[in-house]
N, C-alpha and C positions, 0 to 999 in steps of 0.2 A: 157720232161721238168720235173727237179725233183721240190720236195716241196720247197726246199730252194729258188729256183729261181721264183716260183710261190709268195712266200711271198714278194720277193724283187720288182717284178711286182706290187704286191698291193699298196706298198709305192710310187713306181714310178708313177703309174697312179693316185694315189690320188693327187699327186703334180701337175700332168698333168691337172687335172680338174680344178685347179686353176689358170691356166697361162691365161685363158681368162677372169680372173677378171678385166683384162684391158679394157674390152668391157662395164663394167658398165657405163661410162659416155655416150657411144654412143646414147642410146635412148632419152637422155636429151639435145643434143647438141642446137636443137631450143629454148628450155626452158632455158638453160643458157645464150644464145645470148639475149633473152627477158629480163632477169634479169641483164645483162650488156649492154645495147643499145649503149652506147658510144665507145665499143670495136669493132674492126673490127673482121668480121666473120674468117679470119685466124687465129687471136689470140685465138678466142673461140674454134676452131676446135683442137687446139694444146692441149686442155685437154685430148684429145686422142692421139695425134702426140707425145707429149713429153715421154709418157709412154715407147714406142718402142725405142726412141732414148736413154734415160736412161738405158734401158735394154741392149741396144747395149754396152755402154760404161761400165757397171756393169759387164756382161759376160766377156768382154775382160780382165776387172781389175781381176777377179776371176780366169780365166784361166790362166793368165800369172803370177799372184802373189801368189795366193792361192793354186793352184793344186798340188803343191809338198809340202805343208806346212800342209794345214787343210783338213780333211776328207770331201768328197762330202757331206755325210750326214749331218754334222754339218752346212755346208755352206746353204744347201738346207733349214735346219729348221729356221735358222737365217732369211734367206731371206725372208722366208714365214711369220714369224712374223712381219717383218718390213712392208710388203705389207698390212697385216691386220690392224696394227696401223695406217699406213699413210691414207689408204682409209677411215676408220672408223673416221678420224681426222677432214674430211670435214663436218661432222654433227654438229661440234662447230665451225669450223672456214670456213666460206662461204661468208664473207663480201665483199670480192674483187675478181675479177679474178685472181690475183696473188697468192691468198691463196690456190686456186683450182688448180692452175698449179704446185705450190711448192708440193702439197699433190701428184699430178700426176707423178711429178719428183722422189720424193721417193718411190713412188709404183714401178715405172720402176727400180729403183736400185735393190729393192727386188726381182723383179720378173727375172730380168738378172741372178741374182745368181740361183734362183730356176730351170730355164729353162736350163742353161748351166751345171749346176751340175746333174741335171736328164738325160739330152742328154749324158753326159759323162759316168754317171753309166750304161746306156744302152750299150755303147761301151766298158766298163770294162769286163761286163758279158755275152755278147752276140755278135757273130760274123756272117759274110756271110749271107746267105738267111735268117737265124734266126732273125739276127739284121734288116734286112729290114722289116720281119713281125712284131716284137716287135715295131718298130719305126712307122708302121703303125697303129696300134693298141693304140700307145700313141697318134697319131692325132685323132683317135676315140674319147679317154676319154678327150682330149682338147676340142673337140666338144661338149660332153656332159657337161663339164663344163660350156662352153660357154652358153648353154641353159639356165642353172640356172641362170647365172649372168645377161643375158639380159632380162629375163622373170621377174626375182625378181627386177631388175632395173626399168624396164617399170612399174611396178605395184606401187612401192613403191615411183617412182618420179612421178606419176600421180597428186598428191595433191601438193607437193612443190619439186622441182628438186633435192635438197640436200638430202632429205629422202633416195634417190636413193643408197647412199653410205652406208647405215646401212646393205646391202648386204654383205659387208666384214667380218661381224661377222660369217657368215657361215663357214668361213675359219678355226675356230677353231677344227671343227671336222677332217678336212683333216690335219691339223698339228699334231693331235694325232695319227692318222693312220701313217703317215710318221715317228714319232718319234719310232713307234713300229716295223714296218716292212722294212724301208730302211736299205739297207746294207751300211757299212763305204765307200766303194769304194776303188781303190788302188791309192795310191799316186804315181803322175807321178815322173819319173825320174828328177833330177835337170838338167836345160839345161846348156849347156857349150858355147852355142851361144846365140845371140839375138831371140826372139820368132819368128821374121819374116823370119830368115833365115832358120827357119825350116818348112816354109810354101810353099807347093809345088805350081807350076803355075796353076794346074787345080783347086785347090782350090781358088786362087786369081781371076780366071777367073769366077767360078760360084759365087762368092761373089758379083762381079760386075754385073752379069746377074740377080741375085736375087734382087740387090737394084733397078735396072731398071724396072723389072717386077712387082714388090711389089708397085712402084710407081703408077703403073696403077691399079691394084688390089685395093688400099686403097682409090681410087676415090669413091667406093660404100659406104664403111663405114663412111668416112669422110662426106658425102652428103646425105645419107640416111633420116636422120631426117629431112633435109632442103628440099629435095624431096617430102617427104609425106606430110609436110605442104604446100610447094609452088604448088602442083598440086591437092590441095584438098582432099588428100586420108585419112586425119585424123591428129592425133597429137601424144603426146608422147607414148601411149599405143600402136598404130598402128607402130610408129618406133622400139618399142621395140620388137613387133612381126616380123617386117621385119628383125631386126638383129638376133632374135633367128633362123629364117629360115636359114639364113645364116650360124649360128653355126651347125644346123642339117647336112648341107652338109659336114661336118668333119667327121661324122660318116660314112657315106658312103665313103668319100675319105679313112679313115684308113683301111677299108675292101678292098679297091681297090688297095693300094700300092703294097701289096706283089705279086698279079697276074699280075700288071702292069709291075713291073720290072722284073718279071720271063719272061715275053712275049717280052717285048720291050727294057728291059735293060735301057740304059741312054736316050733312045728316048723317054722314058715315060716322061722326065721333058718337053721338049717343046711341048709334047702332052697335058700336064696340062696347060701350057701356053695357047694353043689354045682353050682350054675349058673356062678360064677365059675371052679371047677375045671375045667369043660368048655371055658371060653373060652383057660384058659391052654394047655391041650392043643391047641386048635386054633392058637394063636398059634406054639406050638413047630414045627408043620408046615406052616404057611402058605405055599403055593408061589407066590403072587400077591398084589398090592396089594389086590384086593377081598376075598379071604379073610382077609387081615390085618385089614381093616375089619370083617368079620363078626365075628372072633374079639374084637375091641377092643369090640365092642357087646355080645357075650355076656361077657364079663368085667365090664364096667361094670353090665351088668343085674343081675347078682348083687350087687355091691358096692353099688348104688343102691337096690336092694330093701331090703337089710340094714340100711343106717344109719337110716331111720325106724323100723324095726322095733325096732331097738336102743334109739333114744330112747324110744318108747313103752313098751319093757320096763323101761327105767331109772326112768322116771316113774312106771309103774304099781307099783313096788317101793320108792318113797320117800314120806315123810312131808313135809308142806308145808315144814317148816323142814330146809334142806338139799337140797331137791329141784334146785335152779339147780347145787349142787355136784355132785351127783349125776349130773346131765345132763352137765355139764362133764367129770367124771372118766370118763364114758363115752365121751364124744367124745374124750378125750385118748388112751385106748386107740387110737382110730380114727387120731388124727392123729400120735402117736408112731409107729404102724406105718407110716404114710405117709412120715415124715420119715426113718426109720431103715432103711427097705427096700433101699436102695441100699448101705449100708455092711454091713447084715446079710448080704446074700446075695454081696457081694464078699468078706468074711470066711469064709463056709462054703464057698465054692467055689474060693477063692485056691489051696489046694493041688493043684487038678485043672486050673488054667488061667483060672478065672474067665471062662469064655466066657458069652455070653448064653444059649445053649442049655441049658448046665450050670445056671445060675440058674433058669430056668424049670423044668427037672426037679426040683430041690430045691424050688422054690416049690409045685409039684403035690403033692409027698410029704406037704408041711406042711399044705396047704389040705385033702387028703384026710382026714388026722387030725383036722382041725376038725369035718368033716363027721360022721365016726363018733362023736366024743365028744358033737356037738350032738344027735345023732340019740337018744342015750341021755339026755343031761341034760334035754333041753327037749320031752319028750313031754307034760308037763301045765302048766297054768296055776300059778304060785305062790300061796301063801296069800293075799299082799297083792293079787294080782292079782283073785282070787276076791272079796276083800272089797269091792274098788273097783267090780266090775261088780255086785254085789249093791246096793251104795250107789247106783250109776248107775240101776239098775232100779227101786229104790225111789223116787228122785227122779221118775223118769219117770211113775211110777203116781201120785204125789201131784199131779203137774202135770195 
């Protein structure tokens, strides 16, 4: 890999470290619920859930309307500044839950632009096995950033919950690095048909599977603060630590993606779902705080391994025109799952009392179904992936 591409990766990975800025509210959910006792818990949990929802909408807008007009570097920088300003605004505007939700929504818009543009930059400059490796390391840097945001949030929010949002000022450093190192990226060819007409069936299916799987994964993030308090394991600081342990899993996941794909190809995706299933079961029975932390690590290991595999799958099944949108729609499945998880499992379990344990049992059943489907569906590479592999091999021989 030449020095120019290494410079590009410095900028891309700097942006990656800030994507998990969406986790800043995770350690303080219980504190926010206490601050607004008249609000239902599902509404409070949406300070987390609304972020990926808006990320999905933003990414689809960026990829469908801006990818052929505005450079990916500019989109990334503007999106990142929006995230920082929206997050920091909660330090001033926090008198109602609506204000916090509004800030989360705007943060989600910015993060969607950052995530989609950096994913597309990787697809612009890297291909084949190199792309799966780069996307895996991308996941590692996402996790490293998550450690920063959850640790700082837990510490800052221990006195007043809204102080956690001061963590967003750290993003200034990363924005400067991106401005120096990010490449402009390639403008996509203008489409002659609707964006959905260029979306392959394989991308549509993996998007649906992503949505369903991440519904189950998000159970841990949405409930960890409540589990820590409800089981007598501690308070905001302990919830922050449990969230941090989750993000550490992303470091290991990023290092596993390349080898897993090399050995198992597309089967690596249902394998990752199975890992999360084990973590959900461990969460359900966790008798102590350390066991809960281990459960969070396992839950996140599966999800963080899956995300770059999904991105590589979507890119490998896409033509250059529409690739950014296909990456966005794939991530939309993930983000919608994260956003709607509290609402879906509240609705599913409400006839039975809507306890946290009931939600986890329901999630485990759904996740197990995903694993079975994936083991059948993803036994082989798709024709598009095989064609790309042959093309990359031919280029390697020519060089």
